[in-house]
N, C-alpha and C positions, 0 to 999 in steps of 0.2 A: 419474590414469589414465596408464598407459604408452602410448607412441605405437604400439607393436605392436598393442595392443588396438583402437586407432582404425583401423589398416590392416586388421585382421582383420574388423571390422564392415563394411568397405566393399570387401571382396575381389571380390564379383561385378561391381560397377561398374568397379573398376580393371582387372580382367582383360578386360572387354569394350571399354572406351573408351581405355585408355592406349596411346600409341605409344612403345615402349621405346627406339627408336633415338635420338630427340631427347633423351629424359630421360637416357639413358646417357652420351651425348656431353657434355651439360652437367655432369653429376655428375663425370665423369672430368676434364673441363677445369678445374673448380673445386677439384679435389683431394679431393672428398668420397668418391669411390670410388678404390680402388687399381687399378693396372693388372691385377692378378690377378683382382679382382672384375669389372672391366670385360670382360676376355676371357672369363671363365666365363659371362657373360651373352650375349656375342656369339657364342659357340660354339654356342648353341642354334639349331636350324634354324628353328623356327617362332616367329611373333610371340607366341603365347600362352605358349609355354615360356619365351621371354625375359622376358615380363612376370612370370610366376610366380617365376623366378629372381631378378629385380630386387626384387620385393616380399619374398621370403624373406630377402635380404641386408639390406634396410632394417629389417625387424623385429628383426634381431639386432644392428644397429649402434646407436650412441649417438643421443641426442635431437637433437644438432646436425646430424647427417646427415639426419634426418627433416625438420628445418627447412629445410635446403638443398633437399631434395626438394620441399617446399612452395613455395620460391622459383621453382623450375623450372616447377612446375605453374601458378603464377600468371601466368607468361609464355605458356605454350603450351596448357595444359589448364585454363582458368579454372573450368569447371563442376565438375571433379574437386576442385580446391582448395576451392571453396565447400562441397562436400559433406563434405570432411574437417573443415573448420572448424566446420560445423554439428554434426557428431558430437562434437567436442571440447567445444563449448559445452554441449551437452546432457548430457555426462558430467561437467560442472563441472571442465574442464581448460583454462582460458583461456590458460595458458602455451604450449599447443601450437597456438594459433591464430596464423597468420602474417599480418602486416600489412606491406605494402611501404612503403618510405620515401616514395615518390611519393604514395601515398594518404594517409599521415600529413601530408605537407606540404600537400596539397590541403585536408584537413580543417582544419588550423591556419590556412591562408590565409582560408578561408571564415569561421572564427570571429573572426579579427582584423578582417575587414571589418564583421561584425556589431557587434563591440565599438566600432569607430570611429564607426559610424552612431549607436549608442546614446549614446556620449560626446558627440557633436555635439548631439543632441537634449537631453541633460542640461544642457549649457552654455547652450543657448537658454532652456530653462525656468528655469534659475537666474537669468539676467539679467532675464527678465520678472518673476519673483517679487520680485527686489530692487527693481525700479522700482515695482511695485504696493505693496510695503511702505513705500516712502518716501512715496508719495502718501497712503496710509492713515494713517501716523504724523502727517503734516501736518494732515489733517482732524481726527484725534482731539485733537491739541493745541489747535486752535481751539475745538472743542466743550468741552473741559475748562475752558478759560478762561471761556467763557460760562456754563457750568454752575456753576462756582465762585462767580462773582459773584452769580448768582441764589440759590444755596444759602446763601450768607453772610447775605443780607438776610432770607431766610425763617427761618433758624435763630434769628436775634435776636428776631424777632417772635413765634415760636411756642413757644420753649423753655419759658417759664413756664406757658403754658396747657396744653401737652402733658403736662407733669409732673402738674399738678393733675387733668387729665382721666384720666390713667392711674391715679392713686390712687383716684379715685372708681369707675372701672370695676372695679378689682381688688376693692374692698370689695363692690360689687354682685354680682360673680361669686361671691365667697365665700359671701354670704348665699343666693344662688340655689342654689348647689351644696349647701349644708346643707339647704335646703328640699326639693330633689329627693331627697336621700338619705333624709330622713324619709318622703317620699311613697313611695319605692321600698320601704322596709322595711314600710310599712303595707300596700302592695299584696301583698308577699310573704307577710306574716302572714295576710292575707285568703285568699290562694290556698291556703296550708297548712291553714288552718282548713276550707276547703271540701273539700280532699282527705280530711282526718280525718273530716269528717261523712259523706263517701261511704263510707269504710272502715267506719265504725260502722254505716251503713245496710246494707252488705253483710254485716257480722257478725251483725246482728239478724235477717237474713232467711235463716238457715241452712236448707237444704232437708232435710227428714227423710222425704220420700216415697220410693217405690221405682220411679220411672220408669226409671232407668238399668238397674236389675236386671230389671224386667219386659221392657224392650226387648231385653235380652241373651238372654231365653228361658229355658226350663227347663234344669235340670242333667241331665236324662235324656239319656244318650248314645245315639246311633244306631249300630247295628251296621254294620260295614263291609259294603257290598253287593258281592257277587261274582257275576258272570254265572252263572246257574244251568244254562244249556243248552249252553255252548260251552267251548272250550279256554281255560284261565286263563293260558297262556304266550303263545300267538300270536306266537312268534318266528320261525317258519319260513314261507317263502312258500308252501309246500305244506301249510299247516295244514289237517287233514282231520278233521271232526267224526265221520266214519264209523269212525275208529280211536281213539276216546276210551278212555283207561285211567283207572280210579278210583284216586284218591289217598287216603291215610289220613284226610285232613281232609274227605272226601266231596265234594271238588271234582274236576274232571277235567282231564286234559292229553292232547293227542293224541300218538301215537307219533312222527310226523315232528318235532314241536317238541322232544320229549325227546331224540331222536337227534341233532338239530342242536346242542343244548347240549353234548353229549358230556362229561358230567361226572357224578360220583356224586351230588352234592347239587343240588337245585333248590329255589327259593323260590316258594311259591304266592302268589297275589295276596292271600290272607288273612294272609300274614306267616309262615306255618309253614315251617320248613326241613326238607326231606324227603330222606332218603338212598334213592336209587333202586336201590342194590344190595341193601339190606335189604328195601325195599318195592318189589318188582318190578312191582306194579300189576296188578289184574285188569281184565277188560273191563267198561266202564261200560254195562251193558245198559239201564239206566234212561234215560240221556240219548240213547243210540243209538235206542232205540224212540221216545222223545218226538220226536226230530228227524225220524225216518222218517215218523211219522204227523202231523207238523205242517204238511205241505204243504197249502196252500189249494186247489190244483187238481192232484190226482194225475194221472199220465199212464198210458196203457195199457201194460201190461207183458207181454202175452201173447205177441206175436210178437217175433222177433229185432229186426226193424226197428221203430222206434217208430211207433205209429199216431197219426193226427191227430184221431181222433174223441174225443168226450168220454167220460169214464169213467162207467159206469152200474151196474156190478156189481163184486163182489169175491169171489174164491174163497178161502175160509178154509183149504181143504186145501192149495192151491198157494201161498197167501199172495201173490196177485197181483191187480192192478186190471185191469179189462177194459172196452173200449168195447162197443157193441151188436153189431157184426159179430164181434168176437173172442169175445163170449159165446156166440154161435151156434156158432162153430167149436169152442169148448171143450166145449159140451154134446153135440155130435154125436160126439165122440171116445168110444169105448167105455170106455177106461181111466178116464175122468173121470165115469162115470155115478153114482158114489156120493159125489162131491165136494159139499161144502156151499157153495152160491153164494147170496149175499145182495145186496140193493140197496146201492149206494154210499152213499146218504144214511143208510140204516140202519146200515151198517158204521161210518160216521164217528161216530155217536152212541154206539157201544159203548165200554166201558172198553178201555184199551189192551191189557190182559191177554187179553180175549176176542178182540181183533183179531189177536193174534199166532198164527202157525202153530206146529206142533209143532217142537221143537228137534231138530236132527240131530246126530249124533256128530261130534266134531272129528277123530277118527281115521278113521271110516268115514262119509263125507258122505251116503251113500245110506240109512243106517240111522237110525231114530228112537231117541232115548235113552229108556230105560224104567227105568233103575236109577241108584242113587247109590252111589259108592265113597267111603266116609267116610275110609278110609286115604289115598287119593290126593286127596280133596276135589274130585271131579269127577263129572259125569254120564256114564254109559256105555251102550252098546247091547248087543244079544244077542251080537254077535260079540266084544265086549270081555270079557264075563264068562267066555267060554270061552278067552280068550287071556291077556294080561298082567295082568288084574285078577282072576284066579282066586284064591279063598281070601282075598279082601280084606274079607270081611264085607259083601257086597253087600246093599242093601235096595232095595225097590221105590221108584221116584222119587216116587210119590204119597204113600207113607207117610212118607218122609224129609221131603218138602215140608210136610206137615201138622204134623209135629213141630217143624220149624224155624220155620214160620209162627207156631205158638202161642208159641214161645219169644220170637220177635221182637215179637209183639203185647204180651206181658207187659213186655218192655223198653221199648216205645214208651209203654205206659201209665205206667211209672215215670218216663219222660222228661217226659211231659206233667204229671205231678204235680210234678216238679222245676221245670218251667216256671212252674206256678202259684205255687210258693214264691218264685221269682224276682220274679214280678209283685207278689206280696204284699209282699216286701221292698222293691221299688221304690216301691210306694205309701207304705210306712212312711217310707222315706227322703224322699219328696216332702213328707210331713207334717212331718218334721223340718226340711226346708228352709223351709217356710212358717212354722213356729214360730220358727226362727232369724231369718228376715227380720223378723217382727213384733217379736221381742225387740230386734233391732238397731235398729229404728225407734224403739222406746220409749227405749232407752238414748241414741240420738242426740238425741232430744227433750230428755231430761234434761240431756245435755251442753250442748245449745244454750241451754237456759234458764240454766244456771250461767254459761256464757261470756257470754251476753247481759247478765246482771246485772253481771258484771265490766266488760264494755264500757261499760255505762251509767254505772258509777262513774267510769271513766276519762274519759268524755265530760263528766260533770259537773265533774270536776277540770279538764278542758281548758277548759270554759266559764269556770270561776273564774279560771284563769290568763289567758285571753284577755280577760276583762272588765277585769282589773287593767291589762293592757297597753294596752287601748283607753282607759281612764281616764287613764293616764299620757301616752299619745300626744295625747289631746285637750287635756290641760292644757298640754303643750309647744306644741301646734299654735296655740293661742290667743295664746301669747307670741310665737311666730314670725310669726303673722299681723300683729300690731301692729308688729313690727320691720320687716316687709316694706312695710307702708303708709308708715312713716316713711322708709324707704330709697327708695321710689318717689317720694315727695314731693321728697326731696333730689335724686334723680336727674333729675326733671323740671326743677327749677330750674337745676341745673348745665347740662343739655343746652340749655336756652333761652339761658343766658348764653354758652355756647360757640358756639352757632349764630349768635347775633348778632355775636359777636366775629369769627368767621371771615368773615361777610358784610361786616363793616366793613373788614376788611383787603383784601377783594377788590373792594369796590364804592365806595371813596372815594379822593379825592386825599389827598396828604400833609397838606395844611392842614386838610381836613375831618376826617381821621382824628385829628389832634392835638386838635381840638375835642371829639371824642367819647371819647377815651381815658380821661379822668378818670371819666366816668360808668361806663364799662365796668369799669374797675379797682375802683371803689367797689362795683359789683354782685358782682364776683368775691370781694372781701373779705367781703362779707355772706354769700355762699355758704359760704365757708370756715369761718365761725363756726357753721354748723349742726352740731349734735351727732349722732353716729352711735350706734345702739343697741349695747349690749354683747352679746357672744356668750355668753349665759348658758345656752343649751340644749346639752348635750353628749349626742350620741346613743350614745356609747360607754358612758355610765353606765348604760344600760338593758341588762340581761342576764338570762338564765335560768339559775339555779343548779340543777343536776340532782341535788339531794339525794335519795338513795334510788333513783336510776335503775337502777344495777347490781343492787341487791338485788331490785328489782321484776322485772327481766328474769329473774333466776335463779329467783325464786319462780314466775313464769309458766311457765318451762320444767319446773319440778318439779311444778307444780300438777296434781292429778288423777292417777288411775291406772285401768287397765282390767283386769278379772278375768273369766276364763271358768270359774271353779270353780263346781261345782254345790252346794257347801257354803255355809253362811252366811258372809258377809263382814262383818268389823268395819268399820263406816262412820265410826268416830270420827276426827276430824281431829287427828292427832298432830303435825303440823308446828309447830315452835316459832315463837312470835311474836317481835317485837323485844324485848318485855319479858322473855320467856323467855331469849332470847340474852344480854341484859344480865346477868341473874342467873347464867347459866352462865359468863360472862366473869369474874365475881367469884370463882366456884368455881375456874376455871382458874388465876387468879392465885395462889390459895392453893396449888393443886397444883404450880404452877411453882416455888414456893419449896422444896417437898419434893423436886422433881425435881433442882434444882440441888444440894441436899445429897447426894442419891443419886449424882449424876454425880461429885461430888467424891470420894465414897467409892469408886466404881468405878475412878476413875483411880488412887487410892492403891493399891487392890488389884492393878490391872494392873501397876503399877510393882513391887509386891512379888513378883508371880508371874514377872516377867522374861519377858514374852511375846515380846520380840525374839529370845530364844534359840530360839523356835519359828518364827521367820520372820514374826511378826505385828507390824505397826507402826501407830501412830495418826498419820494424816496431819494431823488437826486435833485438838489436845488439848482444845479447847473443846467438842467434840461427842462424844457417845457413841451412835453409830448405825453401821449397816453401811457407809454411804457414806464414812465417815471412817476405815475400817480398810483397810489394804493387806496382802494375804496373799501372801507369797512361797511359792507352792505347790511341792510336792515332785514335779515331773515326772520321768519316767524314759523312756529310750529303750525301745521295744518290740523286743527282740532277736529275737522270733519272727516279726516282720513285715518286718525289714530286707531290702531287695532285694539279695541276695548277688551278683548279676551285676554290680553297679556299686559296692557299698559294703559295709562290715562294721564291727562294733564291736570295737575292739582290747581288750587285757587291761587297759588303764587306763580303759576305759569310754568312750572317745572314738569318735565317728562319723568314719570315714576313707573317702575316695573311692578305694578300691581293692577289687578283686574278692577275695572270701574264699577262702583256701586250702582250708578245710574246707567241706563242703556238708551240714550236718545236715538230716535229713529233717523234714518238717512241712508241713501245709497252711496256707493263709491268708497266705502271704508276698506282699508287693507285687511285681507283675510289671512295671509300667511306671514307677512313681515311683522316682527315683534317690536313695534314702535310706530313712527310716523315719518312723514316727509315735510318739506317746506311748503308754503302756500303757493309758491311759483318756482319755476326752474331758474337756474343761473342765467343772467342776461349775457348777451354777447357784447360786453362793455369795451373790449379792446384794451383794458388795463387790468392789473392784478386785483383780485377781490379777496377779502379776508373776513373770517368769523371765528369765534371761539366757543368751546363748550366747557362748563365747569361741572364736574361730576363728584358727587359724594357717595362713597361706596362703603358698605359694612357687610361683613360675612357672618352669617348665622352659624355656619359650620364649614369645615375644610372642604374645598372643591375637589372634584374628581376629574379625570382626564377629559379634555375637550369641552369643558363647561365655559360658555361665553358670559362675560360680565356686561360689556357695552360695545357699541360700534358707532363710528361716525365716518361718513364718506359721501361719494356721489355716484350716480349711475344713470343710465338711460331710462326713459319713461317705461318701456316694456319690461325692464328688469326690476321694477320697484316691488312687485308682489309675487315673485316667482318662488321665493324660499324664505325661511325665517330670518335670513341675513343676506347681505349683498356680497360678502366675501367669496372669492373663488368663482364669481360669475362673470360672463363676458360683458365688456363695456362698463365695468364697475371698478372703482378705486376707493380703498377703504383703510381705516385704522381700527383695530379691535383690541380689546383687553380680555384675555382668557387664560385658563390653565394650559400651559404648554407641555406636551409630552416629551419634547426634546430636552428642555432645561429642568423639567420637574417642578417649576414654579409658575407664578402668574407673570405673564409677559405682555409686551406691546408688540403687535404684529401689523405690518403694512403689506397690502396686497395690491397687485396690478392685474386686473382681470383674473385669470385662473392661476396666476403665478404668485407665490409668496416671496416678497422682496427682502424683508428684514424682520428679525425677531430680537427684541431687546428685553432681557430678563429683569427680575427684582423690581416689579412695579409696587407690590405690597405683599406682606407675609400671608401665606395660606394657612391661617389659624382662625379658629372660632373666636368671634368678637373683634377681629381686626377691622379697623376703619381707616379710611384714607380719602384725601381729596385729590382728584386728578384733573389737571387743567391743560387742555390741548387747543391748539390753533390750526386752522386750515387755510392755505393760500391756493387760489385757483387762478391761473393765467392762461386764457384761451389763445392769446397771441403767441406766447412761447410754448404752448401745449405742455404745461407743467402743473403738477399738484405737489404742494409741500406740506408735511405734517410737522408741527412744532410742539415740543413739551414746554409750556409756558412757565411752569414752576422751576424746571431745571434750566430754562433760558437757553435751549439749544434745538437745532434742527434734528429731528429723528430720521426722516427719510424724504427724498425728492424723487418723484415719479416723472419720467420723461416720456415724450411721444404720446401724450394723452390724446385719444380720439375725440376731438371736439366738433366733429362734423354735424352731430345732432346735439340738441340741448341736453344738459345734465341736471339732475335733481339732487339737492342735498338730502341725505337720509340720516336718521337718528334712531338707534336701536338700544333697548335695555332688556335684560334677559334674566331667566331662572329665578323667579320670585320665591321658590321653595327653599333656596339655600342662601340668598343674599338680598340686599336692598340697594337699589341704585336710584339716585335723583339727579337728572341732567338739566342744567340751566344753560340757556342759549344767551351768549354775550355778544352783542352786535353794536354797530354804529359808534357813537361817541362814548358808550359805556366801556369800550375797550381801552385799556391802559397802553397806549402806543408810545413806548420809550424809543430813544435814539438807538439803543443797543438792539432792540427788537427790529427796527427798520433796517439796520445794518445787516442783521442776520438774514432777513428776507431778501435783501438785495444780493447778498452773496449766494443764497440758495437758487435764485432765479438766473444768475449770470451764467 
């Protein structure tokens, strides 16, 4: 950081606390400020102006002047100096932090004193350690002398006995280990046998009942229940059942909820998508009336203000409920003398239609509707028929109602008949389900019987093998038991002798010991003459040969089949037995001789036809099948798809990374990929296919990171024009040449879908004017699901990509790039033009194997 930035960050503090006179005199006296700078500051009248002038000069001067300024502050304005140092440290500029020589000397003096104290303590510790070491060495020396004398005497007495005892112990351990191994194997076999018996028991108790199916319930599906009397949307806080509109599915939604959604389409709770522009929705009078009369305790509606009395009557003419007082008022009114008033309880028992009042006209609310306008599909009054509805073919409302009601009754009857058909079909399907379950139980029982029989055969075979093992183990166990008894007798005798010998050495004088030694030695010699049993039982000699195990597994996997055909099924067992297979092997050997003669004839014919002139080669002369044929296919650049914005095909038929001068019309050209594809996808030939590209590259100037030169590969049809290249794309496999950020040079990179597989450096130098010829080959084998990229010039395989997804056809792709910095010309080498050497064929065979 520049010192001017540190001054600028602390300007407010410097302007308020700095005394410029003292600082200016010190800077001028040390020569940091010139006389002209000194006077320019002194000429300012006020202290703040002098300070601002001083700081302005400091920010323009060199770093040495700033450091001299810090020296002055250290003497006169210590707190300002500390703040400037703090800012410099925070901004990682330690070179701008001033430390006085006095402070440095004080710090050095303190450190020297600490070092002297530590050195003195170290010298004392060293002297004490040396003294302790000398005493310890003296004690150790004395102990070693004593220990050496005792050890020499004991070694002489115990050497012979220790060797003999060690030999006996080793023999005993070996026999015990062998016995434990045999016991362990016996226990393991018993455990395995128990597991197999459990598996057989589970297999022979296969359940064929229908408990699971019965618990799961009937297959009869329940219809989706939708609320019958309310709004199916319920999305608005102002959801109002008094404004229900009927939907085409005969459910209802209120107008506030529909308006809140503010969209053309709504989705009913039954799952139907409804266009509200086409289906404007009519008033749902059914639900409105049901909701209106569903109140358990209706309220008096006669007066404007609600009465608190219980409702006892209902006026059918006014369509209002009334309490006792309001009924009296209603009856005394002369205008209501002909109104029909009934008891509330009687009114409640009436059908809803009889409880409804007469409908009024929507245009003229005071008029009762008496007619129906079929043209407008609405009910009208006397005023309407003399106005906008004149000449609309008006009919009396009662007449139109009866006709419409009769039509609807017929439709309802048809619907009920259809419902009966559905119920009958449902019953029939339920019968089919029952029949299916019963038949399934029967087939399961048959399968269980067959499998149980097979399991019983296996268990009997298991018992046979197990019994043979047990017999062998028991035979060997009796031999080992006798050997163990012999070893235990010998061990007891040896331990008795050793015990007494050790006691004699510890509990007798020298003279007494000499008297006893001959007897002890005689007993030891007697023990050594005891014979040890031979190790005649070898546990490794017992093994289970799995003869026929693989064949049995394969037969079990192939055993049985399941058929749902209602026609007769041939139940004959056509699976060949071992005897049948042996007979077929004899037949195959005879056919093999004929095949070898036919193969020889075909090879002679292939040589006569000169298939190599057609680009067809045999990779293995000893084989005559598709996998041993290499086809150099006749690929062609698709001129109608080349991206003319970045490349074109010249008169020699080469793909060049230059924009085309001519722009022929035509649809279907690549718009994003910098190159072209072949005229057709790779065929599903069943044999390896091969083609080559010869590239001439020259650099106009050095390349920068990530610049592509060329690309060759294959991809699916939908990936051909997604990006400017196919590398790092799904279902794509490619080789490209580009500037590599990892190696810093031009490299060859192979990619499998989004993953980079290999990067080979040093393709050509990255210098202006550099030119090179790059020759690459591509092998595609849809049978082995492999793609191989070959460097033809270096005569070696660069990369082999396995597990290639060939479920869909793949298209060869050819890309040339960046005409602003380089020139690329790519020639397609195909068919008999390819120089197919024996070395190249051998290399391809090795890569595909």
